[in-house]
C-alpha positions as CSV (number, residue, x, y, z in Angstrom):
1,X,123.8,126.7,88.6
2,X,125.6,123.2,90.1
3,X,125.6,120.0,88.7
4,X,123.4,119.0,92.1
5,X,121.2,121.6,92.3
6,X,120.6,120.7,88.3
7,X,119.8,117.8,89.5
8,X,117.9,118.5,92.6
9,X,115.8,120.9,90.4
10,X,115.1,118.0,87.5
11,X,114.6,115.6,90.6
12,X,111.8,117.5,91.8
13,X,109.9,118.4,88.8
14,X,109.4,115.0,87.6
15,X,108.7,114.0,91.0
16,X,105.8,117.0,91.1
17,X,104.7,116.0,87.6
18,X,104.6,112.2,88.6
19,X,102.7,112.8,91.4
20,X,100.3,114.9,89.2
21,X,99.8,112.6,86.7
22,X,99.3,109.4,88.9
23,X,96.8,111.0,90.9
24,X,94.8,111.6,87.7
25,X,95.2,109.4,85.3
26,X,92.8,106.1,85.7
27,X,89.4,104.9,84.8
28,X,88.1,108.0,85.6
29,X,90.2,110.6,84.5
30,X,91.0,113.7,86.5
31,X,92.4,116.5,84.8
32,X,96.0,118.1,86.5
33,X,94.0,121.1,87.4
34,X,91.3,119.5,89.6
35,X,93.9,117.3,91.0
36,X,95.6,120.8,92.3
37,X,92.8,122.4,93.6
38,X,91.6,119.7,95.1
39,X,94.9,119.7,96.9
40,X,94.8,123.3,97.6
41,X,91.0,123.2,98.9
42,X,92.1,120.5,101.6
43,X,94.7,123.0,103.4
44,X,92.5,125.8,103.0
45,X,92.9,127.7,100.1
46,X,89.9,128.8,98.1
47,X,90.2,128.0,94.4
48,X,87.4,127.6,91.4
49,X,89.9,124.8,89.8
50,X,88.4,122.1,92.8
51,X,86.4,119.3,91.5
52,X,82.5,119.7,92.9
53,X,81.6,116.2,92.2
54,X,81.7,114.3,95.0
55,X,82.6,110.9,93.2
56,X,86.0,112.8,92.0
57,X,86.9,113.9,95.9
58,X,86.3,110.8,96.6
59,X,88.4,108.6,94.3
60,X,91.4,111.5,94.7
61,X,91.6,111.2,98.6
62,X,90.4,107.5,99.3
63,X,92.0,105.4,96.2
64,X,95.0,107.7,94.5
65,X,96.4,109.8,96.9
66,X,97.0,107.0,99.5
67,X,98.4,105.1,96.9
68,X,100.5,107.8,95.6
69,X,101.5,109.1,99.1
70,X,102.7,105.1,100.0
71,X,104.5,104.4,96.7
72,X,107.0,107.9,97.6
73,X,107.3,106.9,100.7
74,X,108.3,102.6,99.9
75,X,110.5,104.2,97.1
76,X,112.4,106.8,99.2
77,X,112.9,104.4,102.1
78,X,114.2,101.2,99.6
79,X,116.7,103.5,97.6
80,X,118.0,105.5,101.2
81,X,118.6,101.8,102.6
82,X,120.6,100.9,99.7
83,X,122.5,103.7,99.5
84,X,123.1,102.8,103.3
85,X,124.0,99.3,102.4
86,X,126.4,100.6,100.1
87,X,128.2,102.5,102.5
88,X,128.8,100.0,105.5
89,X,129.6,97.2,102.7
90,X,131.7,99.8,100.6
91,X,130.2,98.0,97.8
92,X,128.1,99.1,94.7
93,X,126.2,96.3,94.9
94,X,125.1,96.0,98.1
95,X,121.5,96.1,98.7
96,X,119.0,95.7,101.4
97,X,118.1,91.9,100.5
98,X,122.1,91.0,101.5
99,X,121.2,90.9,104.8
100,X,118.1,89.0,104.6
101,X,115.3,91.8,105.6
102,X,113.2,91.2,102.2
103,X,113.6,87.1,102.6
104,X,113.0,87.3,106.0
105,X,109.7,89.2,104.9
106,X,108.3,87.2,102.7
107,X,108.5,84.1,105.0
108,X,106.7,86.0,107.5
109,X,104.0,86.9,105.4
110,X,103.8,84.1,103.7
111,X,103.1,82.1,107.2
112,X,100.1,84.4,107.9
113,X,98.7,84.0,104.6
114,X,99.6,80.0,104.3
115,X,98.0,78.6,107.5
116,X,95.3,81.5,107.9
117,X,96.5,83.5,111.0
118,X,95.0,86.3,111.9
119,X,95.7,87.0,115.4
120,X,95.8,90.6,114.3
121,X,93.2,90.9,112.0
122,X,93.9,92.5,108.4
123,X,97.3,93.6,110.1
124,X,98.6,90.4,110.3
125,X,100.5,89.9,107.4
126,X,101.7,93.3,107.5
127,X,103.0,92.9,111.1
128,X,104.7,89.7,110.4
129,X,106.7,90.6,107.2
130,X,107.8,93.8,109.3
131,X,108.9,91.1,112.5
132,X,110.2,88.4,109.6
133,X,112.6,91.1,108.2
134,X,113.7,92.3,111.6
135,X,114.5,89.1,112.8
136,X,116.3,88.0,109.6
137,X,118.7,90.8,109.8
138,X,119.0,90.6,113.8
139,X,120.2,86.6,112.7
140,X,122.4,87.6,110.3
141,X,124.3,90.6,112.0
142,X,124.6,88.3,115.5
143,X,126.1,85.7,113.5
144,X,128.8,88.3,112.0
145,X,130.3,89.8,115.4
146,X,133.4,88.4,116.7
147,X,135.6,89.6,119.3
148,X,133.9,92.7,119.1
149,X,134.2,93.3,115.1
150,X,131.6,93.0,112.3
151,X,133.3,90.0,109.9
152,X,131.9,91.5,106.8
153,X,132.7,88.1,104.9
154,X,130.6,86.6,107.6
155,X,127.6,88.7,107.3
156,X,127.6,88.4,103.1
157,X,127.8,84.6,103.5
158,X,125.4,83.9,106.5
159,X,123.1,86.6,104.5
160,X,123.4,84.0,101.7
161,X,122.6,81.7,103.9
162,X,119.3,83.1,105.5
163,X,118.6,83.8,101.9
164,X,118.2,80.3,101.2
165,X,116.3,79.1,104.3
166,X,113.8,81.9,103.9
167,X,113.9,80.8,100.2
168,X,112.9,77.3,101.3
169,X,110.4,77.9,103.7
170,X,108.6,80.6,101.7
171,X,108.7,77.2,98.9
172,X,107.1,74.8,101.6
173,X,104.3,77.4,103.0
174,X,103.7,77.6,99.0
175,X,103.0,73.6,98.9
176,X,101.4,73.5,101.8
177,X,99.1,76.4,101.6
178,X,95.5,76.0,99.3
179,X,96.0,77.5,95.9
180,X,94.0,80.8,96.9
181,X,96.9,81.2,99.4
182,X,99.6,80.5,96.8
183,X,98.1,82.9,94.7
184,X,98.4,85.5,97.4
185,X,101.8,84.8,98.5
186,X,102.7,84.7,95.0
187,X,101.0,88.1,94.6
188,X,102.6,89.6,97.2
189,X,106.5,88.6,96.4
190,X,105.6,90.6,93.5
191,X,104.7,93.7,95.3
192,X,102.0,96.0,94.7
193,X,100.2,99.4,96.3
194,X,96.5,98.5,95.7
195,X,95.0,99.0,98.4
196,X,96.6,101.3,100.3
197,X,95.1,103.3,102.7
198,X,95.7,106.2,104.6
199,X,96.6,104.3,108.2
200,X,99.1,102.3,106.4
201,X,100.9,105.1,104.7
202,X,100.7,107.0,108.5
203,X,102.8,103.9,109.9
204,X,105.4,103.8,107.2
205,X,105.8,107.2,107.7
206,X,106.3,107.0,111.5
207,X,108.4,104.0,111.3
208,X,110.5,105.2,108.0
209,X,110.8,108.9,108.0
210,X,112.8,109.1,111.4
211,X,115.0,106.5,110.0
212,X,115.7,108.0,107.1
213,X,116.7,111.4,108.6
214,X,118.5,109.2,110.8
215,X,120.7,108.1,108.0
216,X,120.9,111.3,106.5
217,X,122.6,112.6,109.6
218,X,125.1,110.0,109.4
219,X,126.4,111.0,106.4
220,X,130.0,112.4,107.1
221,X,130.5,109.4,109.1
222,X,130.1,107.4,106.0
223,X,132.3,109.5,104.1
224,X,134.9,108.8,106.5
225,X,133.9,105.1,106.6
226,X,134.9,105.2,103.0
227,X,138.6,106.1,103.7
228,X,138.9,102.4,105.2
229,X,137.6,101.1,108.9
230,X,141.5,101.6,110.7
231,X,141.3,105.7,109.3
232,X,137.9,105.8,109.7
233,X,138.6,104.9,113.6
234,X,141.4,107.3,114.2
235,X,139.3,110.2,112.4
236,X,136.7,109.4,115.9
237,X,134.5,106.9,114.1
238,X,133.1,103.9,116.3
239,X,133.0,101.7,113.1
240,X,131.4,99.0,115.0
241,X,128.7,101.3,116.4
242,X,128.3,102.8,113.5
243,X,128.1,99.4,111.0
244,X,125.8,98.3,113.8
245,X,123.1,101.2,114.1
246,X,123.2,100.9,110.2
247,X,122.0,97.7,110.1
248,X,119.5,98.6,112.7
249,X,118.1,101.7,110.3
250,X,118.5,99.5,106.9
251,X,116.0,96.6,108.4
252,X,113.7,99.2,109.9
253,X,113.6,101.3,106.2
254,X,113.1,98.0,104.5
255,X,110.8,96.1,106.8
256,X,108.2,99.0,106.9
257,X,108.7,99.6,103.1
258,X,107.7,95.9,102.3
259,X,105.4,95.5,105.4
260,X,102.5,96.8,103.0
261,X,103.8,96.1,99.8
262,X,105.3,93.7,99.2
263,X,109.0,92.6,97.7
264,X,110.0,95.3,95.2
265,X,113.3,94.7,94.0
266,X,116.0,96.8,92.0
267,X,115.2,100.0,93.8
268,X,117.7,99.6,96.5
269,X,120.1,98.8,94.5
270,X,120.2,101.2,91.2
271,X,118.7,104.5,92.4
272,X,122.2,105.0,94.8
273,X,124.3,103.5,92.2
274,X,122.8,106.0,89.7
275,X,123.0,109.4,91.8
276,X,126.5,108.4,92.4
277,X,127.8,107.8,88.8
278,X,126.1,111.6,88.1
279,X,126.7,113.0,91.4
280,X,129.8,111.6,92.5
281,X,130.1,109.7,96.2
282,X,129.5,112.3,98.7
283,X,126.6,110.7,100.9
284,X,124.9,113.3,101.9
285,X,124.3,114.3,98.3
286,X,124.0,110.8,98.0
287,X,121.3,110.0,100.6
288,X,118.8,113.2,100.0
289,X,119.3,112.5,96.3
290,X,118.3,108.8,96.6
291,X,115.1,109.5,98.6
292,X,114.0,112.0,95.8
293,X,114.9,109.6,93.3
294,X,113.6,106.4,94.7
295,X,110.4,107.9,95.2
296,X,110.3,109.6,91.6
297,X,111.1,106.2,90.2
298,X,108.2,104.3,92.2
299,X,105.6,107.3,91.4
300,X,106.2,106.3,87.9
301,X,106.5,102.9,87.9
302,X,103.1,102.5,90.2
303,X,101.2,104.5,87.5
304,X,102.8,102.3,84.8
305,X,101.7,99.5,86.7
306,X,97.9,100.7,86.7
307,X,97.6,102.2,83.4
308,X,99.7,99.8,81.0
309,X,97.0,97.7,80.8
310,X,93.0,98.1,80.9
311,X,91.4,97.2,83.7
312,X,94.1,95.3,85.1
313,X,97.0,95.9,88.0
314,X,99.9,94.9,87.3
315,X,102.5,93.7,90.2
316,X,104.6,96.7,90.8
317,X,107.9,94.5,91.8
318,X,107.6,93.1,88.2
319,X,107.9,96.6,86.6
320,X,110.6,97.3,88.6
321,X,112.8,94.3,88.0
322,X,112.1,94.3,83.7
323,X,113.0,98.0,83.5
324,X,115.5,97.7,86.5
325,X,117.4,94.1,85.2
326,X,118.3,95.9,82.0
327,X,119.0,99.4,82.8
328,X,121.4,98.1,85.9
329,X,123.1,95.7,82.8
330,X,123.5,98.9,80.8
331,X,125.2,101.0,83.9
332,X,127.7,98.0,84.5
333,X,128.9,98.3,80.3
334,X,128.9,101.9,80.1
335,X,131.0,102.2,83.5
336,X,133.3,99.3,82.6
337,X,134.0,101.4,79.5
338,X,134.5,104.7,80.7
339,X,135.9,103.7,84.3
340,X,137.2,100.0,83.8
341,X,135.5,99.0,86.7
342,X,133.1,100.2,89.7
343,X,133.4,103.8,91.0
């Protein structure tokens, strides 16, 4: 079996195990057989494992399965967004926050929380976060375009400026808002899957999955882009069109991923880089495995967030940063020793 096949099998097994554990563990323990039996029964397969208690069924299908589904989607979309960013920048340090998606989303969410605006009811914060992330990305990219081409350095510098402005705006809303609003903004920034509902999962899936599929179909063009803009252009790649499409894809992936759960750090940075180290730079493999790897990481992170402290739900962004920071540092050290620099 090839290294790619082994990685696919191991990741898929870990993903399935994580889904079963995440659905079963909690204040109401549910055995793996009951979890699988409940799923089989819902899809029309009769079995003797399915739970016969209404409370267990309600816990699985109204609380835990929506949360598991959201964690899978968010992790997958953020990892794919990170891989696309690294492809169009040609830099393993690139991640969705570079173009202001995360900071714009945080600013949009903070604006509605601090002002108490509820023009869309319970959906207001999520919609404002998505629109804020999309608007920030468009501002950054529009500024970076000059004479029909995208200036990467200008794009990065504009992203820094937009992130700084959004950070200042976020601090202003926290200062002006009430104590309750301030706590809500801080908690939203740290990210959580708590309270995920099926209708939210559906929206994330409808927006995010097609965007991820489009990104994967562009894998061959990203491989050519890695040879340099001029070479890729000679080989038939419309470089500027590819970059524009990729930035829009990243905005959609990241915006919808953070809209309902808040800011989650490091997934879009660590997962693609780790996959590239293990399996090489081919973007078809990189994007597919990043999708699976991001989903796997997030389902385990959410499981830990729910179970590390009894009767408490830790912010998932806090966990990904605490684990992702040292892990990424280890990756840097390891890669410098083995290869003398980035790959």
